[in-house]
C-alpha positions as CSV (number, residue, x, y, z in Angstrom):
1,M,-87.8,204.0,17.2
2,F,-86.2,201.0,15.5
3,S,-87.5,200.0,12.1
4,G,-86.6,197.7,9.2
5,P,-88.0,195.2,6.7
6,S,-88.8,192.6,9.4
7,K,-88.3,192.2,13.1
8,K,-86.4,188.9,12.7
9,A,-84.0,190.5,10.1
10,I,-83.0,193.4,12.3
11,V,-79.7,193.3,14.1
12,H,-79.3,196.6,15.9
13,P,-75.7,198.1,15.7
14,L,-75.5,197.8,19.5
15,L,-75.8,194.1,19.2
16,Q,-72.8,193.6,16.8
17,Q,-70.5,191.3,18.7
18,Y,-67.1,192.6,17.6
19,S,-67.0,196.3,16.8
20,R,-63.8,197.7,15.3
21,D,-64.1,200.6,17.7
22,L,-64.2,198.3,20.7
23,V,-60.8,196.8,20.5
24,W,-57.2,197.9,20.6
25,R,-54.8,196.8,17.9
26,K,-51.1,196.0,18.3
27,S,-50.2,198.8,16.0
28,G,-51.8,201.4,18.2
29,R,-55.1,203.3,18.3
30,S,-58.0,201.6,16.6
31,T,-59.3,204.8,15.2
32,I,-58.0,208.2,14.1
33,T,-58.2,210.9,16.9
34,A,-60.2,214.1,16.7
35,A,-57.1,216.2,16.1
36,R,-55.9,214.0,13.2
37,A,-59.4,213.9,11.7
38,T,-59.1,217.6,10.9
39,E,-56.4,216.8,8.4
40,T,-58.9,215.0,6.1
41,A,-62.2,216.7,7.1
42,A,-64.3,218.4,4.4
43,P,-64.6,222.2,4.7
44,L,-67.7,223.6,6.4
45,P,-70.3,225.2,4.1
46,S,-71.3,228.8,3.6
47,P,-75.0,229.7,3.2
48,P,-76.3,228.2,0.0
49,R,-77.1,230.3,-3.1
50,N,-80.8,230.3,-2.4
51,E,-80.2,231.9,1.0
52,L,-77.8,234.5,-0.4
53,R,-80.8,235.4,-2.7
54,N,-83.4,235.3,0.1
55,K,-84.8,238.8,-0.4
56,V,-87.2,238.6,2.6
57,A,-84.5,237.6,5.1
58,L,-81.9,239.9,3.7
59,K,-84.2,242.9,3.9
60,T,-85.2,242.1,7.6
61,I,-81.5,241.7,8.5
62,A,-80.5,244.9,6.8
63,E,-83.3,246.9,8.4
64,N,-82.7,245.6,11.9
65,P,-78.9,245.6,12.4
66,R,-79.3,245.8,16.2
67,L,-80.9,242.3,16.2
68,F,-78.2,240.6,14.1
69,R,-74.5,240.4,14.9
70,V,-71.7,237.8,14.8
71,T,-70.4,237.5,18.4
72,T,-67.7,235.2,19.8
73,P,-65.0,235.6,22.5
74,I,-62.6,233.6,20.4
75,N,-59.4,235.4,19.3
76,V,-59.9,234.5,15.6
77,D,-56.6,236.2,14.4
78,R,-54.5,234.2,16.9
79,F,-56.5,231.0,16.1
80,E,-55.9,231.5,12.4
81,K,-52.2,232.3,12.9
82,Y,-51.7,229.0,14.6
83,L,-53.3,227.1,11.8
84,K,-51.1,228.5,9.0
85,D,-49.3,225.2,8.6
86,H,-52.3,222.9,9.0
87,P,-52.2,220.4,6.2
88,N,-55.9,220.8,5.4
89,Q,-56.2,224.5,4.7
90,P,-59.7,224.4,3.1
91,F,-61.1,223.0,6.4
92,A,-59.1,225.3,8.6
93,K,-60.1,228.4,6.6
94,S,-63.8,227.4,6.6
95,V,-63.8,227.2,10.4
96,C,-62.1,230.7,10.6
97,R,-64.6,232.0,8.2
98,G,-67.4,230.6,10.4
99,L,-66.0,232.4,13.4
100,R,-65.9,235.7,11.5
101,K,-69.1,235.5,9.5
102,G,-71.1,232.9,11.4
103,F,-71.5,229.2,10.8
104,W,-74.1,227.7,8.5
105,P,-75.5,224.4,9.9
106,F,-75.6,222.6,6.5
107,A,-79.3,223.3,6.3
108,D,-81.2,222.8,3.1
109,T,-83.8,225.5,2.9
110,S,-84.6,225.2,-0.8
111,D,-87.9,223.4,-0.2
112,P,-90.6,225.8,-1.7
113,S,-93.1,224.5,0.8
114,L,-91.2,226.0,3.8
115,P,-93.1,229.0,5.2
116,T,-91.4,232.4,5.0
117,T,-92.2,233.1,8.7
118,L,-93.1,230.6,11.4
119,D,-94.1,230.9,15.0
120,N,-93.6,227.5,16.7
121,S,-92.9,228.9,20.1
122,S,-96.2,227.9,21.8
123,R,-95.1,225.9,24.8
124,P,-96.5,227.1,28.1
125,I,-94.1,226.9,31.1
126,L,-96.3,225.7,34.0
127,S,-93.6,225.5,36.6
128,R,-92.9,228.7,38.5
129,K,-89.3,227.6,39.2
130,K,-88.6,226.8,35.6
131,A,-90.1,230.0,34.4
132,E,-87.9,232.0,36.8
133,F,-84.9,230.0,35.6
134,I,-85.7,230.8,32.0
135,R,-85.9,234.5,32.8
136,Q,-82.6,234.4,34.5
137,Q,-81.0,232.7,31.5
138,R,-82.6,235.2,29.2
139,D,-81.0,238.0,31.2
140,E,-77.6,236.3,31.1
141,E,-77.8,235.6,27.3
142,V,-78.8,239.2,26.6
143,K,-76.0,240.5,28.9
144,L,-73.4,238.4,27.0
145,K,-75.0,239.6,23.7
146,R,-75.7,236.1,22.6
147,W,-79.3,237.0,22.5
148,S,-80.6,240.3,21.0
149,K,-82.5,242.8,23.2
150,P,-86.2,242.1,23.2
151,F,-88.6,243.1,20.4
152,G,-92.3,242.6,19.6
153,K,-93.8,240.5,16.8
154,L,-91.8,238.2,14.5
155,L,-90.5,240.0,11.5
156,P,-90.7,238.6,7.9
157,G,-88.3,235.6,7.5
158,M,-88.2,234.7,11.2
159,Y,-88.8,231.4,12.8
160,S,-89.3,230.9,16.6
161,S,-88.8,227.5,18.3
162,P,-90.2,226.5,21.7
163,I,-88.1,227.0,24.8
164,G,-88.0,225.2,28.1
165,A,-86.0,224.0,31.1
166,V,-85.1,220.4,32.0
167,P,-83.4,219.0,35.2
168,K,-79.6,219.0,35.1
169,G,-78.8,215.5,36.4
170,N,-79.5,215.1,40.1
171,S,-78.1,218.6,41.0
172,G,-81.6,220.2,41.5
173,K,-80.7,222.7,38.9
174,F,-82.1,223.3,35.4
175,R,-80.7,223.5,31.9
176,L,-82.1,225.7,29.2
177,V,-83.3,223.9,26.1
178,V,-84.5,225.3,22.8
179,N,-86.3,222.6,20.9
180,H,-85.2,222.8,17.2
181,S,-87.0,219.5,16.5
182,R,-90.5,220.2,17.5
183,G,-93.3,220.8,15.0
184,E,-93.7,220.8,11.2
185,H,-90.9,222.6,9.4
186,S,-88.6,222.5,12.5
187,L,-85.1,223.7,12.1
188,N,-83.6,220.3,12.5
189,S,-85.8,218.9,9.8
190,M,-83.8,221.0,7.4
191,I,-80.4,219.5,8.4
192,P,-79.5,216.1,7.0
193,R,-78.1,213.7,9.7
194,S,-75.6,212.4,7.2
195,Q,-73.9,215.7,6.9
196,V,-73.1,216.5,10.5
197,K,-71.1,213.5,11.8
198,V,-68.0,214.3,13.8
199,K,-65.1,212.4,15.3
200,L,-65.1,212.3,19.1
201,D,-62.3,210.7,21.0
202,D,-63.5,208.0,23.5
203,I,-62.3,205.7,26.3
204,H,-60.7,203.4,23.8
205,D,-58.5,206.3,22.4
206,L,-57.4,207.0,25.9
207,G,-56.7,203.4,26.6
208,S,-54.6,203.1,23.4
209,T,-52.6,206.2,24.5
210,L,-52.0,204.8,28.0
211,M,-50.8,201.4,26.6
212,A,-48.4,203.3,24.4
213,V,-47.1,205.2,27.4
214,R,-46.7,202.0,29.4
215,K,-44.8,200.4,26.5
216,K,-42.4,203.3,26.3
217,H,-42.0,204.2,29.9
218,G,-42.7,200.9,31.8
219,T,-45.4,199.9,34.2
220,T,-44.0,201.4,37.4
221,K,-43.9,205.1,36.3
222,K,-46.6,206.9,38.2
223,L,-49.2,208.8,36.1
224,V,-52.1,211.1,36.5
225,V,-55.0,211.7,34.2
226,F,-56.6,215.2,33.7
227,K,-59.5,216.7,32.0
228,S,-60.4,220.3,31.2
229,D,-63.9,221.5,30.6
230,V,-64.9,224.5,28.4
231,K,-67.4,226.9,29.8
232,N,-70.6,227.4,27.6
233,A,-68.9,225.4,24.8
234,Y,-71.5,225.4,22.0
235,R,-72.5,229.0,22.8
236,L,-69.0,230.3,21.9
237,M,-69.7,229.7,18.2
238,P,-71.7,232.3,16.2
239,V,-74.1,231.3,13.5
240,H,-74.7,233.2,10.3
241,P,-77.3,236.0,10.3
242,L,-79.2,234.1,7.7
243,W,-79.6,231.3,10.3
244,Q,-79.9,233.7,13.2
245,I,-83.2,234.9,11.7
246,R,-84.6,231.4,12.1
247,Q,-83.4,231.2,15.8
248,A,-85.8,233.6,17.4
249,V,-86.8,232.6,20.9
250,T,-89.8,233.9,22.9
251,V,-89.9,234.6,26.7
252,D,-92.8,236.3,28.3
253,G,-94.2,237.2,24.9
254,K,-91.0,239.1,24.0
255,R,-88.8,238.0,21.1
256,H,-85.1,237.7,21.0
257,I,-82.7,236.6,18.2
258,D,-80.4,233.8,19.3
259,R,-77.1,234.7,17.6
260,C,-75.1,231.6,18.6
261,N,-74.8,227.9,18.1
262,S,-77.4,225.8,20.1
263,A,-77.2,222.4,21.7
264,G,-80.7,221.9,20.4
265,S,-79.5,222.1,16.8
266,R,-78.7,218.9,14.9
267,A,-75.6,220.7,13.7
268,G,-74.6,222.1,17.1
269,G,-72.1,219.4,18.0
270,W,-70.7,219.4,14.4
271,I,-70.0,223.1,14.5
272,W,-68.4,223.0,18.0
273,D,-66.3,219.9,17.5
274,S,-65.0,221.3,14.1
275,F,-63.6,224.2,16.1
276,M,-62.4,222.3,19.1
277,S,-60.7,219.5,17.1
278,L,-58.5,222.3,15.5
279,V,-57.7,223.5,19.0
280,L,-56.5,220.0,19.9
281,W,-54.5,220.0,16.7
282,I,-52.8,223.3,17.7
283,G,-52.1,221.9,21.1
284,I,-50.4,218.9,19.8
285,D,-48.7,220.1,16.6
286,V,-48.0,223.8,17.4
287,K,-47.6,223.8,21.2
288,G,-46.0,220.3,21.4
289,I,-48.5,218.9,24.0
290,P,-48.8,215.2,23.0
291,D,-51.7,212.8,23.3
292,L,-54.5,215.4,23.7
293,L,-58.0,214.0,23.2
294,G,-61.4,215.5,23.2
295,Y,-65.0,214.6,23.7
296,V,-67.5,217.5,23.2
297,D,-66.5,220.1,25.9
298,D,-64.1,217.9,27.8
299,D,-60.5,217.5,26.7
300,F,-58.3,215.0,28.5
301,S,-54.9,213.2,28.6
302,W,-52.3,211.9,30.9
303,E,-49.1,213.3,32.6
304,F,-46.3,212.0,34.8
305,K,-47.3,212.4,38.5
306,N,-44.4,214.7,39.4
307,N,-44.4,216.7,36.2
308,K,-46.2,219.9,37.3
309,K,-46.4,223.5,36.2
310,F,-47.6,226.6,38.0
311,Y,-50.7,228.0,36.4
312,K,-50.9,231.7,37.4
313,P,-54.7,232.4,36.8
314,Y,-55.6,229.7,39.3
315,N,-52.5,230.3,41.5
316,K,-51.7,226.7,41.8
317,Y,-49.7,223.8,40.3
318,L,-51.4,221.6,37.7
319,P,-50.1,218.7,35.6
320,A,-47.7,220.4,33.2
321,K,-49.6,219.4,30.0
322,Q,-52.8,220.6,31.5
323,A,-51.4,223.9,32.5
324,R,-49.8,224.4,29.1
325,Y,-53.1,223.5,27.4
326,L,-55.1,226.0,29.5
327,E,-52.5,228.7,28.6
328,L,-53.4,228.0,25.0
329,W,-57.1,228.3,25.8
330,D,-56.4,231.7,27.4
331,E,-54.5,232.8,24.3
332,L,-57.5,231.8,22.1
333,G,-60.1,233.3,24.4
334,I,-61.7,229.9,25.4
335,P,-63.4,230.4,28.8
336,H,-63.1,227.9,31.7
337,D,-63.9,227.6,35.4
338,E,-61.3,226.4,37.9
339,S,-63.7,223.9,39.5
340,K,-64.0,222.0,36.1
341,Q,-60.3,221.6,35.6
342,L,-59.6,218.2,37.2
343,F,-56.7,215.8,37.6
344,G,-55.7,212.8,39.8
345,P,-54.4,209.2,39.9
346,S,-57.9,208.1,39.1
347,L,-60.5,210.3,37.4
348,P,-64.0,210.1,35.7
349,I,-63.4,210.4,32.0
350,I,-66.4,210.4,29.7
351,G,-68.5,208.7,32.4
352,Y,-65.9,206.1,33.3
353,D,-63.4,205.9,36.2
354,V,-59.9,205.6,34.7
355,D,-56.9,204.5,36.8
356,P,-53.7,204.9,34.6
357,N,-51.6,203.2,37.3
358,A,-53.7,200.1,37.8
359,M,-54.6,200.3,34.1
360,V,-58.2,199.7,34.9
361,V,-61.5,201.3,33.6
362,K,-64.7,200.9,35.5
363,V,-68.3,202.2,35.6
364,P,-68.7,204.5,38.6
365,T,-70.6,202.8,41.5
366,E,-73.6,205.1,41.5
367,K,-74.0,205.0,37.8
368,K,-73.8,201.2,37.7
369,A,-76.3,200.9,40.5
370,N,-78.7,203.1,38.6
371,V,-78.5,200.9,35.5
372,I,-79.0,197.7,37.5
373,Q,-82.1,199.2,39.1
374,Q,-83.4,200.1,35.7
375,L,-82.8,196.6,34.3
376,R,-84.6,195.0,37.3
377,S,-87.5,197.4,37.2
378,V,-88.6,196.1,33.8
379,A,-87.4,192.5,34.0
380,H,-90.9,191.1,34.8
381,E,-92.3,188.4,32.5
382,G,-95.8,189.2,31.3
383,Q,-95.7,192.8,32.4
384,S,-96.2,195.6,29.9
385,Y,-94.1,198.8,29.6
386,T,-94.2,201.7,27.2
387,L,-91.8,201.8,24.3
388,Q,-90.3,204.9,25.8
389,Q,-89.5,203.1,29.1
390,L,-87.9,200.2,27.3
391,Q,-85.9,202.4,25.1
392,S,-84.7,204.3,28.1
393,V,-83.4,201.1,29.7
394,A,-81.7,200.0,26.5
395,G,-80.2,203.4,26.1
396,S,-78.8,203.5,29.6
397,V,-77.2,200.1,29.2
398,S,-75.8,200.9,25.8
399,T,-74.2,204.3,26.7
400,T,-73.0,203.3,30.2
401,I,-72.1,199.6,30.0
402,L,-71.4,198.2,26.6
403,S,-68.3,200.3,25.7
404,I,-66.3,198.4,28.3
405,Y,-68.4,195.2,28.5
406,P,-69.0,194.6,24.8
407,H,-69.6,190.8,25.4
408,L,-72.9,191.7,27.1
409,R,-74.4,193.0,23.8
410,P,-76.2,189.8,22.9
411,R,-78.2,190.1,26.2
412,L,-80.1,193.0,24.6
413,R,-81.0,191.2,21.4
414,A,-84.4,190.0,22.6
415,L,-85.3,193.5,23.8
416,F,-84.3,195.1,20.5
417,D,-86.2,192.5,18.6
418,K,-89.3,193.3,20.6
419,M,-89.0,197.1,20.0
420,A,-88.1,196.7,16.3
421,G,-90.6,198.5,14.0
422,Q,-92.7,199.9,16.9
423,E,-93.8,203.5,16.9
424,G,-95.2,205.8,19.5
425,A,-93.5,206.5,22.8
426,Q,-96.5,205.3,24.8
427,T,-97.0,202.1,22.8
428,K,-97.3,199.2,25.3
429,L,-95.0,196.2,24.9
430,K,-95.2,193.0,26.9
431,V,-92.0,191.6,28.4
432,T,-91.4,188.0,27.3
433,K,-89.6,185.3,29.2
434,P,-86.4,185.6,27.1
435,I,-86.3,189.4,27.6
436,A,-86.8,189.1,31.4
437,H,-84.2,186.3,31.7
438,N,-81.6,188.3,29.7
439,L,-82.2,191.6,31.5
440,L,-81.9,189.8,34.9
441,Q,-78.7,188.1,33.8
442,L,-77.3,191.5,32.7
443,A,-78.2,193.0,36.1
444,D,-76.7,190.1,38.0
445,Y,-73.4,190.2,36.0
446,L,-73.1,194.0,36.5
447,E,-73.7,193.7,40.2
448,H,-70.5,191.6,40.6
449,A,-68.4,193.0,37.8
450,G,-65.2,194.7,38.7
451,G,-63.0,197.0,36.7
452,V,-61.9,196.2,33.2
453,P,-58.2,195.9,32.7
454,I,-56.7,197.8,29.8
455,R,-54.6,195.3,27.9
456,R,-53.9,193.9,24.4
457,I,-55.0,190.5,23.2
458,G,-52.5,187.9,24.3
459,E,-52.1,189.5,27.8
460,G,-55.4,187.9,28.8
461,S,-57.7,185.3,27.4
462,R,-61.2,184.9,26.1
463,T,-63.2,182.0,24.8
464,K,-66.3,182.0,22.7
465,I,-69.3,180.2,24.2
466,H,-72.8,180.2,22.8
467,G,-72.2,183.2,20.6
468,E,-70.8,185.3,23.4
469,V,-67.4,186.3,24.7
470,E,-66.7,184.8,28.1
471,M,-64.4,187.0,30.2
472,R,-62.2,185.3,32.7
473,G,-62.9,186.2,36.4
474,N,-65.3,188.9,37.5
475,S,-64.4,191.4,34.9
476,G,-64.0,191.6,31.2
477,N,-60.8,192.7,29.5
478,L,-60.5,195.7,27.2
479,I,-58.3,193.8,24.7
480,A,-56.8,194.3,21.3
481,N,-56.2,192.3,18.2
């Protein structure tokens, strides 16, 4: 939903023509990296005073020790040792404390209207395949001790959120979801959005790094890019028992306590990225692996093509920096699968194909075709579509296209103006002539758009026409001030 004082006054952030995060400056990266952000980050909170005095919850936890435990595969002692010289000790120590005692998700539970106990788990699973998948996931979570063994009715102080399964891309597989946002007094309603913002490295941070490499080593030196994926990322982080008691899940009428961080939690990414950003810092400042970047569970960087190192656990050679970084993961107990550790002269990074030798970024062909199809499916003047459908189209364009084609932002203005202030996913909105025209122009441009060169301003050119940035040729330029 997009809301504001008046439809005409609204300018959605996605429509801002020149974003400071969408350019590269001559001085280097346009924003601080995730690793460096840890040097000024505020420490993570412990449970608030009202929770430490929560007699009902404390009694249930004390009387049922088999249900509540802090569990993580992370070698916290080794992690803490590597952080002894970190310049922001309050933050570093707060993350270590979270690993040992469980993280508190910045929730404000002081509202006296909050119920002591709440069963919000009613969500029938009608699909036999989904139900079987959920049972398999339950068995795996219990085996790994991330869920408690089953018990009967909810005990005093417990909350239970609905559970389900959603398709995992086009793989034909499912992903388990626990909905922390559903219903009155949901868990996410207790967590302020403003408190859980994190710094994630993006395609522009990688582009800045590659430009610095080219400046130092020349344009003919052959490079590869690599990315390493953490297995079960969010689930590696424990939550505090005083939050675990609100994370009961229900499968086949049996209850379990979810002891770990959840992707369904508003604070889930904040907790995980607080930890992983410190791992990046250790990699760079302690292990001497330069230019490491991270986005959620994918960390990535570059290496010279012929600079390789034998990585014994996989019995093969990898880019030297990647092998050294995986060795750090092994020291810290961070799990990973061989199939998810990738490298090459061109590689998908955060949804974009990056070629460090041609110095080009592009949207993968299949992904671009999907966005074009979505645009054309609703670009029909006079036809009505639900708010949810139009938001889905706008979201696909925004997340897939605008980061590397920022000059296309004004083409979404009419659509955002139409959606402004509207509520209800099924609300019908009629597509006007300007909306249809702009969406078709977007689709036509994308159909013929090539890769986007990574370069600083002055190495290409741009001119301003009718409030837009016209890119020379078939592609735009990722350019810097």
